[in-house]
C-alpha positions as a Markdown table, in Angstrom:
| # | Residue | x | y | z |
|---|---|---|---|---|
| 1 | Met | 131.3 | 148.8 | 73.3 |
| 2 | Thr | 132.0 | 145.2 | 72.5 |
| 3 | Asp | 135.1 | 145.3 | 74.7 |
| 4 | His | 132.8 | 145.5 | 77.7 |
| 5 | Leu | 130.6 | 142.6 | 76.6 |
| 6 | Pro | 132.7 | 139.8 | 78.3 |
| 7 | Leu | 132.7 | 141.8 | 81.5 |
| 8 | Ala | 129.0 | 142.4 | 81.3 |
| 9 | Leu | 128.4 | 138.6 | 80.7 |
| 10 | Ala | 130.7 | 137.7 | 83.6 |
| 11 | Leu | 128.8 | 140.1 | 85.9 |
| 12 | Ala | 125.5 | 138.7 | 84.8 |
| 13 | Ala | 126.7 | 135.1 | 85.4 |
| 14 | Leu | 128.0 | 136.1 | 88.8 |
| 15 | Ala | 124.6 | 137.7 | 89.7 |
| 16 | Leu | 122.7 | 134.6 | 88.5 |
| 17 | Leu | 125.1 | 132.4 | 90.6 |
| 18 | Leu | 124.5 | 134.5 | 93.6 |
| 19 | Ala | 120.7 | 134.4 | 93.2 |
| 20 | Leu | 120.9 | 130.6 | 92.9 |
| 21 | Val | 123.0 | 130.3 | 96.0 |
| 22 | Leu | 120.7 | 132.5 | 98.0 |
| 23 | Thr | 117.7 | 130.6 | 96.8 |
| 24 | Trp | 119.3 | 127.3 | 97.7 |
| 25 | Arg | 120.4 | 128.6 | 101.1 |
| 26 | Arg | 116.9 | 129.9 | 101.9 |
| 27 | Thr | 115.3 | 126.5 | 101.0 |
| 28 | Ser | 117.8 | 124.4 | 102.9 |
| 29 | Gly | 119.6 | 124.5 | 106.2 |
| 30 | Ala | 118.2 | 127.3 | 108.4 |
| 31 | Ala | 114.9 | 127.6 | 106.6 |
| 32 | Arg | 114.1 | 123.9 | 106.8 |
| 33 | Arg | 115.2 | 123.3 | 110.4 |
| 34 | Thr | 112.4 | 121.9 | 112.5 |
| 35 | Gly | 110.6 | 124.8 | 114.1 |
| 36 | Ala | 111.9 | 127.4 | 111.7 |
| 37 | Phe | 109.6 | 129.8 | 109.7 |
| 38 | Gly | 109.7 | 133.1 | 107.8 |
| 39 | Cys | 108.6 | 135.9 | 110.0 |
| 40 | Ala | 108.9 | 139.7 | 109.8 |
| 41 | Val | 109.1 | 142.0 | 112.8 |
| 42 | Gly | 107.6 | 145.5 | 112.9 |
| 43 | Arg | 106.8 | 148.4 | 115.2 |
| 44 | Thr | 103.3 | 149.2 | 113.9 |
| 45 | Pro | 100.7 | 147.1 | 112.1 |
| 46 | Thr | 101.4 | 149.0 | 108.9 |
| 47 | Gly | 105.2 | 148.6 | 109.1 |
| 48 | Pro | 107.9 | 149.1 | 108.3 |
| 49 | Trp | 108.7 | 145.4 | 108.5 |
| 50 | Thr | 112.1 | 143.7 | 108.8 |
| 51 | Ala | 112.1 | 140.3 | 107.2 |
| 52 | Gly | 113.9 | 137.4 | 108.9 |
| 53 | Ser | 113.3 | 133.9 | 110.3 |
| 54 | Ala | 112.2 | 132.6 | 113.6 |
| 55 | Val | 113.1 | 129.3 | 115.3 |
| 56 | Tyr | 111.3 | 127.6 | 118.2 |
| 57 | Ser | 113.2 | 126.1 | 121.0 |
| 58 | Thr | 112.0 | 124.7 | 124.3 |
| 59 | Ala | 112.4 | 128.0 | 126.1 |
| 60 | Ala | 112.1 | 130.8 | 123.5 |
| 61 | Leu | 111.2 | 132.0 | 120.0 |
| 62 | Thr | 114.4 | 133.4 | 118.5 |
| 63 | Trp | 114.2 | 135.7 | 115.6 |
| 64 | Thr | 117.1 | 136.6 | 113.3 |
| 65 | Pro | 116.9 | 139.3 | 110.6 |
| 66 | Gly | 117.8 | 138.7 | 107.0 |
| 67 | Leu | 116.7 | 136.6 | 104.1 |
| 68 | Leu | 119.0 | 133.7 | 105.0 |
| 69 | Gly | 118.0 | 133.4 | 108.6 |
| 70 | Val | 121.7 | 133.2 | 109.6 |
| 71 | Gly | 123.8 | 135.5 | 111.7 |
| 72 | Arg | 123.4 | 137.0 | 115.0 |
| 73 | Gln | 120.0 | 136.7 | 116.7 |
| 74 | Arg | 118.3 | 139.9 | 117.3 |
| 75 | Leu | 115.2 | 139.1 | 119.3 |
| 76 | Val | 114.6 | 136.4 | 121.9 |
| 77 | Leu | 111.0 | 136.0 | 123.1 |
| 78 | Pro | 110.8 | 133.8 | 126.2 |
| 79 | Arg | 108.0 | 131.2 | 125.9 |
| 80 | Arg | 106.8 | 131.5 | 129.4 |
| 81 | Arg | 106.3 | 135.3 | 129.2 |
| 82 | Met | 104.8 | 135.4 | 125.7 |
| 83 | Arg | 101.1 | 135.8 | 125.0 |
| 84 | Val | 99.3 | 136.4 | 121.7 |
| 85 | Thr | 96.9 | 139.3 | 122.3 |
| 86 | Asp | 95.6 | 140.0 | 118.8 |
| 87 | Arg | 95.9 | 139.0 | 115.2 |
| 88 | Thr | 94.9 | 140.8 | 112.0 |
| 89 | Val | 94.7 | 139.4 | 108.4 |
| 90 | Val | 96.6 | 141.6 | 105.9 |
| 91 | Thr | 97.5 | 141.2 | 102.2 |
| 92 | Ala | 101.0 | 142.0 | 101.2 |
| 93 | His | 102.1 | 141.5 | 97.5 |
| 94 | Gly | 99.0 | 139.4 | 96.9 |
| 95 | Val | 99.7 | 137.0 | 99.8 |
| 96 | Gln | 97.5 | 136.7 | 102.8 |
| 97 | Leu | 99.4 | 137.1 | 106.0 |
| 98 | Leu | 98.7 | 137.6 | 109.7 |
| 99 | Val | 100.0 | 140.5 | 111.9 |
| 100 | Val | 100.2 | 138.9 | 115.3 |
| 101 | Thr | 100.5 | 141.1 | 118.4 |
| 102 | Cys | 102.4 | 139.5 | 121.2 |
| 103 | Ala | 102.8 | 140.6 | 124.8 |
| 104 | Val | 106.2 | 139.6 | 126.1 |
| 105 | Gly | 106.3 | 140.7 | 129.7 |
| 106 | Asp | 105.7 | 144.5 | 129.6 |
| 107 | Arg | 106.5 | 145.0 | 125.9 |
| 108 | Thr | 104.6 | 144.4 | 122.7 |
| 109 | Val | 106.1 | 142.7 | 119.7 |
| 110 | Leu | 104.4 | 142.6 | 116.2 |
| 111 | Leu | 105.1 | 139.6 | 114.0 |
| 112 | Arg | 104.0 | 139.1 | 110.4 |
| 113 | Met | 103.7 | 135.5 | 109.3 |
| 114 | Ser | 101.8 | 133.1 | 107.2 |
| 115 | Pro | 98.6 | 131.5 | 108.5 |
| 116 | Glu | 100.5 | 128.2 | 108.7 |
| 117 | Ala | 103.2 | 129.7 | 110.8 |
| 118 | Tyr | 100.6 | 131.3 | 113.1 |
| 119 | Ala | 99.1 | 127.8 | 113.6 |
| 120 | Gly | 102.5 | 126.6 | 114.6 |
| 121 | Leu | 103.1 | 129.5 | 116.9 |
| 122 | Thr | 99.9 | 129.1 | 118.8 |
| 123 | Ser | 100.4 | 125.3 | 119.1 |
| 124 | Trp | 103.9 | 125.9 | 120.4 |
| 125 | Leu | 102.6 | 128.4 | 123.0 |
| 126 | Glu | 99.7 | 126.3 | 124.1 |
| 127 | Ala | 101.9 | 123.2 | 124.5 |
| 128 | Thr | 103.5 | 124.8 | 127.6 |
| 129 | Thr | 102.4 | 124.1 | 131.2 |
| 130 | Thr | 98.7 | 124.6 | 131.6 |
| 131 | Gly | 97.7 | 128.2 | 132.2 |
| 132 | Val | 101.0 | 129.7 | 131.5 |
| 133 | Asn | 100.4 | 131.1 | 128.0 |
| 134 | Val | 97.2 | 132.6 | 126.6 |
| 135 | Val | 96.2 | 132.8 | 123.0 |
| 136 | Thr | 93.2 | 135.1 | 122.5 |
């Protein structure tokens, strides 16, 4: 039994190191870029939800799945075609969040985000050419 103790300690240290690296990565780089925020995407208001991060650009909101917000983008929502049509307050794990229903052309996309991220989203949408985007 004691022969496995060094291996168990090494694995525990490796797990701790990995957790620290993931935490550092999430709070730096991608997550701190201007216009980046945590955002989950779902198909129905009750989920399931896929966690990820979204980044504003001049032309679109780009969402990438995963905790680190790095990797291949999976969802690009063109700014000129995007409208917020509804929002609902939900509580998940004791945290107040908003489920935001967006119309993007002829499809509907559900985004779950913090109230602060929602304020940023609506400001970004309303900052386009007058009359292009509607936030209801």
